[in-house]
N, C-alpha and C positions, 0 to 999 in steps of 0.2 A: 764577186765580193770586192768591196772597195779597199780592204786592208791587205790584199794579196801583194806579194812581191815575187817577181820571176827573175831568176838569175840567167843572164846570158854570158857569152864568153868573156867579154871585157867590162861588163857593167851589169847592174841590176836595175830593174824598173819596178818602182812601187806605185800601185794604183790608188793610193790614198788621194793623190792629185791626178786629174786626167792627163793622159799622154796623147801626143799628136802623131799621126801617121800621115806623112806627106806622100802625095801621089805622083809617080812618074810613069806615064803611059808611053812606052816605046812602040807606038802604033800609028798608022795613018788615019784611023777611023774612030778613035774613042770619042764619046759624045761631047766632052767639054774641051779637051786639048789635043784631039787627034791631029797628028802631023806636026805639032809644035816641037816635039822632042823626039822625032823619028830617027834622027841621026844619033850615033853614039855620043859624039861630043856634046850635042844639045841636051841629051838626056842626062849625061854626067854633070854638066854645068847646072842644070835644073835641080838635080839631087843635092849637090853641094849647097846651092842657094837655099833650099828648104831646110837643110841641117843648120845653116847659119841663122835662119829665121826661127828656129826652135823646134824643128821636127825631132822627135825621139826615135822614130822608125821611118825608113824610106821604103815604100811599097812599089816594086818594079813589076810592071806587067807588059807582056808582049803580045797579048791577044785582047781585042776589044770585047767587052761584055755588055755594050749598050744594047737596048732592045732592037731586035731584028738583025743583029750582027752575025756574020758567019765565022766558023772556027778557022784557025790557021794550022798548018802542018807543024809537027814536032820540030822539024829542022828549022823552019822559019822562026818559031817562037824562041828556040835556043839561040839563033843567030842575033835576034833582037835583044835578048836579056843578058846573056852571059858576059859579053864585053862590058856592059854597063855596071854590072855587079862587081866585076874584077877592078874596074877603074875607080869606082867610088871607094872601095875598100883599100885600094892602093894609096889613095889620097887621104882617106879618113879611116884609119885602121880600127877605130872603136865604134864605127857606125853600125847600127842594127838594121840589117836589110831584110825585108819581107819579099817573098816571091809570090806574085798574084797569078796563080795558075790552077788548072784542074787536071793537069797531066803529071803523073808521078815521076816520069823521067825528067821533065823540066825542073820539078822540085828537087829531085836528087842532084842534078848537076848544079843547080843554084846553091844548094847546101854544101856540095863539094867545094864550091868557090867562095864560101864564107857567109852565105845567107843563113839566118837563124829562125825565120818564121815562114810557115807556109800559109798563105791566105787563099783558101779554096772556096770559091763562091758556091760550089755544089754541096758544101757541108760534108766532104769526103765521100760523095756518092757516085761521081762520074767515073772514077778510076779506082778499082778495088785495091790497088797496090799503094795508094796514097798513105794510109795509116801505117803500113809497114815501113815506108820510107821515113815518116815522122819518128817512129820508134827507133829505127836504126841510127838516126842522127841526133836523137834527143831534142828534136825540133819542137818549137811552139807551133800550134796550129790555130788558125781562125776557122771556126765552123760557122758557116753562114747558111741561112735559109733561102732557098730559091724555089719557086713553083715553075716547073718546066725547065727550059733552057733559054739562053739569051735570044735565040732565034724566034722562039714562040711565047716567051713568058708573059708578054703583054696582050696576048690574044684572049681577051675576056677572062682574066683570072677571077676566081670565085671562092669565097670562104663562108662557112657558117659562123665561125668565131675565129677571126684571124689571130688574135693574141694567143688563144689556147692552142691552135693548130701549129703556129710557129714555135711556141714554147715546147710543145710535145716533141716536135722534130728535133729541136736543139737538145732536149733532154736525152732522147734516144741516142743521138749521134755522139754526144759527149760521154755518155755511159759506155758505149761501144769503144770509143777512143781510149778511155781510161782503162777499160778491161784489157785492151790490146797494148798497154804499156806507154801511152802518151800522157804525160803528166802536166804539161803546160798548155792550157786550153783557153781560148778566147771565144766568146759567142757573139754572133752578129745576126740580128733579126732580118737583115736583108732589105733595107728600105729601097723601094723601087724595083725589086727583082720579083716580078710576078705579083705585083700588088696594085690595087686601085688607089686613087687619091685618098679616099677615106680610110683605107687599110693602113697607109703610111702614117696618117695622123693618129690612128688608134694605137699603133705600135709605139710611137713616140710618147703618147700620153701614158702608156702603161709600161714604160721601160723599167720602172722599179720592180715590176713583177719578175723580170728576168734575173734579178740579183739572186733569187733563191736557187738558181742553177749552181751557184757556187763559183762562178768564174767572172772575170772582168767582161763587161758588156761593151762592144764596139758598135758604132754606127757610122755609116757613110751616106751622107745626104747632100753633099756639096753640089750645088747648082742643079739638082735633079728636077725632073719634069713636074713632079707634084708641086714644087715651089713655083715654077714658071707658070703652070696652068692655073694655080690658085690666084696668083697675082697678075696674070696675063703679061708675063715678061719673057723675053727671049733669053737664050743661054748667057749672053754677055751682060745681062742686067740683074742677075740673081745673087750678087754678092751680099747685099744687105739681108735679103730673105734667108740666105744660107747662114749668115752670122746669127740671126735670130733663132733659127731652128737648132743650130749647134749649141747655142746658149741654153735653150730649153732642154735639150738632150742631156747636157752636163748636169743641170739641176735635177733632172729626172734619173740620174745615176749612171749615165754613160761614162766609161772610164778610158776609152780610146776613141778619138775622133779621127776618122779618115777623111782628109780634106785636100782640096787643091790650094787653098789659101792659108798656109801655115801662119803667115804673119798676122792676119786678123785673128785666127783661132788662138794663137799664143796670147794675145791680149785678153781674150775671153777667159782663158785658164788663169792668168795672173789675177784678174779681178775676182773670178768665181772662187779662187782658192781662199779668199778672205771670208767667204760665206759658207763654204762646204764644211 
């Protein structure tokens, strides 16, 4: 719903106007920026830069979820993410930090250190303890749809009706979360996660349908392969295509955009806010 407001520790976010989630991948192998921010100092600097460019939320991830990627150990993921969360919040006490993880212990330690959102690409299905952690900390959760797992998700994914199937999954998972005491929910159709090119376009075309779930709709499509393959562009040439698809998504009711390029997307929001 576009008129929702969620209260966080130091501020509230109203989704009447789209909000921006800036991506900080503390990984050596993420598809777009793997290795760029692998050191703690680089990751912290990037997070602060994104806040200065207009990010409302900083999403910190310590495990790549690109197609074909392998999982990392709990210890490694904690080693990558915890110092970055601590440092950013030390320097920007009112920052809203999201932890991009499917492991409940990573989420728990992130929340212990001041994060306020769990961004779980599995829609709370890979770790049965994730919902309990979210309830315990009164955390906001992003429930995303994925078909399979990052290692296998692009191995011939198939749908009869992709919009209905993704909607039904998000409906079931959001109801379960609500029944288990999680009140702040964001839904994400999972662009590029176990989807064919045509599936991604169908989901974006029908984003308004997901409003009826009753929660803010988030999309993450920044530089993704469906843009590159449609336009025949490599990863470093997809900024314009990304801006176009992020603009369409906002006009189609997306209220959180997860993006690598906060500066460009902030311009979209400022212009679109006069139309919405």
